[in-house]
C-alpha positions as CSV (number, residue, x, y, z in Angstrom):
1,M,-6.0,1.5,36.1
2,D,-2.3,1.2,36.0
3,L,-1.4,2.4,32.5
4,S,2.2,1.1,32.8
5,L,0.7,-2.4,32.7
6,A,-1.4,-1.8,29.6
7,Q,-0.1,-3.4,26.5
8,V,-1.0,-2.7,22.9
9,P,-1.4,-6.0,21.0
10,Q,0.9,-6.6,18.1
11,G,-0.2,-8.4,15.0
12,R,1.3,-10.0,11.9
13,V,-0.4,-9.5,8.6
14,H,-0.9,-12.4,6.2
15,V,-2.0,-11.9,2.6
16,I,-3.3,-14.5,0.2
17,A,-2.2,-12.6,-2.9
18,E,-4.2,-14.6,-5.4
19,R,-7.5,-13.8,-3.7
20,C,-7.0,-10.0,-3.8
21,K,-9.1,-7.9,-6.2
22,Q,-7.5,-4.5,-5.2
23,C,-10.6,-3.1,-3.6
24,N,-8.5,-0.9,-1.4
25,F,-10.6,-1.5,1.8
26,C,-7.7,-2.9,3.8
27,I,-5.4,0.0,3.0
28,D,-8.0,2.7,3.5
29,Y,-9.3,1.4,6.9
30,C,-6.0,0.3,8.5
31,P,-5.8,2.6,11.6
32,T,-2.0,2.4,11.7
33,D,-1.3,2.6,7.9
34,V,0.5,-0.6,7.9
35,L,-0.4,-1.6,4.3
36,M,0.5,-0.5,0.8
37,Y,0.1,-2.0,-2.6
38,S,2.8,-4.3,-4.0
39,D,4.5,-3.4,-7.3
40,D,3.8,-7.0,-8.3
41,I,0.5,-8.3,-9.6
42,N,-1.4,-11.5,-9.0
43,A,-2.7,-13.9,-11.7
44,K,-5.9,-11.8,-11.9
45,G,-3.9,-8.7,-12.7
46,Y,-4.4,-6.9,-9.4
47,H,-1.8,-5.3,-7.1
48,Y,-2.1,-6.9,-3.7
49,P,-1.3,-5.4,-0.3
50,I,1.9,-5.8,1.5
51,V,3.3,-4.4,4.8
52,A,4.9,-1.1,4.1
53,A,8.6,-0.7,4.7
54,G,9.3,0.3,8.3
55,K,5.8,-0.8,9.5
56,E,6.6,-4.4,10.2
57,T,5.8,-4.0,13.9
58,A,3.0,-1.4,13.6
59,C,0.1,-3.8,13.2
60,I,-2.1,-3.7,16.4
61,H,-4.2,-6.8,15.5
62,C,-7.4,-4.8,15.3
63,R,-8.6,-7.2,12.6
64,F,-10.3,-4.4,10.6
65,C,-8.6,-5.8,7.4
66,D,-9.8,-9.4,8.3
67,L,-13.4,-8.2,8.7
68,I,-13.7,-5.8,5.7
69,C,-12.0,-7.8,3.0
70,P,-14.7,-9.1,0.7
71,E,-12.4,-11.8,-0.8
72,L,-11.0,-13.0,2.6
73,A,-7.5,-12.3,1.1
74,I,-6.0,-10.9,4.3
75,Y,-5.9,-11.7,7.9
76,T,-3.8,-11.0,11.0
77,T,-2.5,-13.2,13.8
78,E,-1.5,-11.9,17.2
79,V,2.2,-11.9,18.0
80,T,3.0,-12.9,21.6
81,T,6.2,-11.8,23.2
82,E,7.7,-13.9,26.0
83,T,8.7,-12.1,29.1
84,S,11.5,-13.5,31.2
85,G,10.2,-14.6,34.6
86,G,13.6,-14.7,36.3
87,D,12.4,-17.3,38.8
């Protein structure tokens, strides 16, 4: 296997703040510690997760947060980067 060709996927975190009930699962189980709680609260009175400062590109699109959230309040999408072909 040529490790120089291996790429770690990059993801983008999306939060539906009004669905969050501050269960802490997404923050506890994120392997790259991308998430933290917002200082703001939603209409239900809960702090919802946001991407921590400086961690904007740290999401590896593992989807743990998608799978563990009981309220379906968070999900990730894969970020694709275009490489120049030069042809």
